[in-house]
C-alpha positions in Angstrom: -3.8 37.1 -73.0 -6.6 36.2 -75.3 -6.2 34.2 -78.7 -6.8 36.3 -81.5 -7.2 34.7 -85.5 -5.3 37.2 -87.3 -2.2 39.3 -85.2 -2.0 41.4 -88.5 -5.6 42.6 -88.5 -4.9 43.0 -84.9 -2.6 45.4 -85.0 -3.5 46.7 -88.5 -6.2 48.2 -86.0 -4.1 49.4 -83.5 -2.1 51.5 -85.9 -5.4 52.7 -87.3 -6.5 53.6 -83.5 -2.9 55.7 -82.8 -3.9 57.6 -85.7 -7.6 58.4 -84.8 -6.8 59.3 -81.2 -3.1 61.1 -82.0 -5.0 63.3 -84.4 -7.5 64.4 -81.5 -5.4 66.0 -80.3 -4.7 69.2 -81.8 -8.5 68.8 -83.2 -9.0 69.7 -80.2 -6.3 72.2 -79.8 -8.1 74.0 -82.6 -11.7 73.6 -80.9 -11.1 75.0 -77.5 -10.3 78.5 -79.4 -13.8 79.9 -79.8 -16.2 76.4 -78.0 -15.4 76.0 -74.3 -14.6 72.6 -73.3 -17.5 71.4 -71.8 -19.4 71.9 -74.4 -17.0 70.3 -77.0 -16.8 67.1 -75.0 -20.8 67.5 -74.4 -21.5 68.1 -78.5 -18.4 65.4 -79.0 -20.2 62.6 -77.3 -23.9 64.0 -78.8 -22.4 63.3 -82.3 -20.9 60.3 -82.3 -22.7 58.6 -80.5 -26.0 59.8 -82.5 -23.6 58.7 -85.8 -23.5 55.1 -83.4 -26.7 54.9 -83.1 -27.1 55.3 -86.6 -25.0 52.1 -87.1 -26.7 50.3 -85.2 -30.2 50.8 -86.9 -28.6 50.2 -90.0 -27.1 47.0 -89.1 -30.1 46.4 -87.1 -28.5 45.7 -84.1 -30.3 47.0 -80.6 -29.2 48.5 -77.9 -29.4 45.9 -74.2 -31.8 47.4 -71.9 -31.1 46.2 -68.9 -30.8 48.6 -65.7 -27.1 46.6 -64.3 -25.5 46.6 -68.8 -26.4 50.6 -69.0 -25.3 51.0 -65.3 -22.0 49.7 -66.6 -22.4 52.0 -68.9 -21.8 55.0 -67.5 -19.0 53.4 -65.2 -17.4 53.1 -68.4 -18.6 56.5 -69.3 -17.3 58.5 -66.6 -14.0 56.6 -67.0 -13.4 56.4 -70.9 -15.2 59.8 -72.3 -16.7 62.4 -69.3 -14.1 62.9 -67.5 -11.0 62.6 -69.3 -12.6 64.2 -72.3 -13.3 66.9 -70.5 -9.8 67.2 -68.3 -8.0 67.2 -72.0 -10.5 69.7 -73.4 -9.6 72.4 -70.1 -5.5 71.3 -69.8 -5.2 72.1 -73.8 -6.8 75.7 -73.5 -3.3 76.5 -72.3 -1.4 73.1 -72.5 0.4 72.9 -76.6 -1.1 69.7 -78.1 2.0 67.8 -78.1 2.7 67.5 -74.7 -0.5 66.8 -73.9 -0.1 63.5 -76.4 3.2 63.0 -74.2 1.6 62.4 -70.8 -1.2 61.0 -72.2 1.5 58.1 -73.7 1.3 57.0 -70.4 -1.5 55.2 -69.5 -0.7 51.5 -70.3 1.7 52.0 -67.6 -0.6 52.5 -65.2 -2.6 49.9 -66.7 0.0 47.9 -66.6 0.0 48.5 -62.7 -3.4 48.1 -62.3 -3.7 44.9 -63.7 -0.3 44.2 -61.3 -1.8 45.4 -58.4 -5.5 45.1 -58.7 -7.2 43.9 -60.7 -4.5 40.8 -61.9 -6.8 39.9 -64.4 -3.2 39.5 -67.1 -0.3 37.7 -66.6 2.7 40.3 -65.5 5.6 38.8 -67.0 9.4 40.2 -68.0 8.5 40.7 -72.0 5.5 43.1 -70.6 7.9 44.7 -68.4 10.7 45.5 -71.3 7.7 46.7 -73.0 6.3 49.6 -71.3 10.6 50.4 -70.5 11.0 50.6 -74.1 8.0 52.4 -75.0 8.1 55.9 -72.6 12.2 55.0 -73.9 11.2 55.8 -76.9 9.4 58.3 -76.9 11.7 61.0 -74.5 13.6 59.9 -78.3 11.5 60.8 -80.9 10.2 63.9 -78.6 13.3 65.0 -77.4 14.3 65.9 -73.5 14.1 69.5 -74.8 9.8 69.3 -75.4 9.6 68.6 -71.9 11.3 72.2 -71.3 7.8 72.7 -70.4 6.7 70.4 -67.6 5.8 72.3 -64.4 5.0 75.6 -65.9 1.2 74.7 -66.5 1.9 72.1 -63.5 -2.9 71.9 -63.0 -3.7 71.6 -66.6 -0.5 68.9 -66.9 -1.9 67.3 -63.7 -4.4 66.9 -65.1 -4.3 65.1 -68.1 -2.5 62.6 -66.0 -5.8 62.4 -64.2 -7.5 62.3 -67.6 -4.6 58.7 -68.0 -5.7 57.0 -65.5 -9.4 57.4 -66.4 -8.1 55.5 -69.3 -5.6 52.9 -67.8 -9.4 52.1 -65.5 -11.8 52.2 -68.5 -9.2 49.7 -69.8 -9.3 47.1 -67.7 -13.2 47.6 -66.8 -13.8 47.1 -71.0 -13.3 43.6 -70.2 -16.7 44.0 -68.0 -18.2 44.2 -72.3 -16.3 40.7 -73.3 -18.9 39.3 -75.9 -20.9 42.0 -77.0 -20.2 43.8 -80.4 -17.6 46.0 -79.9 -20.5 48.4 -81.4 -22.3 48.1 -78.6 -20.0 49.4 -75.6 -19.5 52.4 -77.8 -22.5 53.5 -78.8 -24.3 52.7 -74.6 -21.4 54.9 -72.9 -21.4 57.5 -75.6 -25.0 58.1 -74.7 -24.2 57.8 -71.5 -21.5 60.7 -71.6 -23.5 63.1 -73.7 -26.3 62.6 -71.0 -23.3 63.3 -68.7 -22.0 66.5 -69.9 -25.4 68.4 -72.4 -26.8 69.5 -69.2 -23.5 71.2 -67.7 -22.9 72.9 -70.7 -26.8 74.7 -70.5 -25.7 75.6 -67.7 -21.9 76.5 -67.1 -21.1 77.7 -70.8 -24.8 79.0 -72.2 -23.6 77.5 -76.1 -26.8 79.8 -77.5 -24.3 82.4 -76.9 -22.0 81.1 -79.0 -20.0 81.9 -82.3 -17.5 79.9 -82.9 -15.3 80.0 -86.3 -16.0 77.2 -88.8 -12.3 76.3 -87.6 -13.5 75.0 -84.8 -16.5 73.1 -86.1 -14.3 71.5 -88.5 -12.7 70.3 -85.4 -15.1 69.3 -83.8 -16.8 67.0 -86.7 -13.9 65.6 -87.4 -13.4 64.9 -84.0 -16.5 63.1 -83.1 -16.9 61.0 -86.2 -13.6 60.1 -86.6 -11.7 60.0 -83.6 -14.3 59.6 -81.2 -17.3 57.1 -82.9 -15.1 55.5 -85.2 -11.7 54.8 -82.6 -14.5 53.7 -79.9 -15.3 50.9 -81.9 -12.0 50.0 -82.4 -10.9 50.1 -79.2 -14.0 47.6 -77.9 -12.9 45.0 -80.9 -8.9 46.0 -78.9 -10.2 45.0 -75.3 -10.9 41.9 -76.8 -8.6 40.5 -79.2 -5.2 42.2 -76.9 -6.8 42.8 -73.6 -6.6 45.6 -71.6 -2.9 46.7 -71.9 -2.1 45.5 -75.3 -5.0 48.2 -76.5 -4.0 50.8 -74.1 -0.3 50.6 -75.8 -1.7 52.4 -78.9 -1.3 54.9 -76.2 2.8 55.0 -77.2 1.8 55.1 -81.1 0.2 58.0 -81.0 3.4 61.0 -81.1 5.3 58.8 -83.3 2.6 58.6 -86.1 1.7 62.2 -85.5 5.5 62.9 -85.9 5.4 61.0 -89.4 2.4 63.0 -91.0 4.3 65.6 -89.4 7.2 64.5 -91.8 5.3 63.7 -95.0 2.5 66.3 -95.0 4.2 69.5 -93.6 8.1 69.3 -94.3 9.3 68.6 -90.5 12.5 66.7 -90.2 12.9 63.6 -87.6 16.5 64.1 -85.8 18.7 60.8 -86.2 17.7 59.8 -82.4 13.8 60.1 -82.8 14.8 57.4 -85.9 15.9 54.7 -83.0 13.0 56.2 -80.7 10.7 55.2 -83.3 12.3 51.4 -83.1 12.6 50.7 -79.3 8.2 51.9 -79.3 7.6 49.9 -81.8 9.5 46.6 -79.9 7.8 47.8 -77.3 3.9 47.9 -78.5 5.4 44.4 -79.8 6.1 43.1 -76.5 2.6 44.0 -75.0 0.4 43.1 -78.3 2.0 39.9 -79.6 0.9 36.7 -78.3 3.7 34.3 -76.2 5.2 31.9 -79.1 4.2 28.9 -76.8 0.2 30.8 -77.4 0.5 31.1 -80.4 1.5 27.6 -81.4 -1.5 26.7 -79.3 -3.9 28.8 -82.0 
């Protein structure tokens, strides 16, 4: 795992990313009520990409022009936005946002398995194995077994979310290829490529000029694009460089506890006792996969 100058800052960014992406499921659920999935995600990637291009211009930076770099941006777009975003949006037409979050929280599992079995670019340690297991146990305890009662009733949409999760895991590993670039570069480049792929599909499939989206769906789209995509992607690529692929994807475990906490504070929801134990398990799992070994920390 890469050495980091300030782990407290990196873990704070991990929490911020978890909050932004944890909220995205609700934004998507509201958005697809009146905006078809392909058009919703085409606009999501387009708006987020334009926001980041504006930030690049403001900072005096320019995207690289090499064909090889843009080929990597395009591949990253397929793995990290165009395909998984669309699959999740399509699935959430008939799947609850909470169940989508649960299924999508398995991203670190697939990232860990791909790392262990294929790329082997990060060491597989007993602590990471513990982190994977503790995170899964924690998610189950926070949500409660009864929340999984809907499994199997909509098998195809659920499998679509699992496929999106596999894409995210692959994107986390492939994202290591952008080391050395400012984090906003691969974020902007991949979103621009994602929009280029999805906008023609939207024009053909949905004929967006015939749509009449509600104000709620439009506001959800804006929040989804600016906060849960543009800002989140910059944080994500930063964490890829500091925490590594498995560590960066561990934010998937935090999405659900963060969502529960928001419900408790702002909606007056209550937690059953096992959920508090689950939160501890999740925190332990994330810490096990992200904190550097004591030997490396001393060297740093």
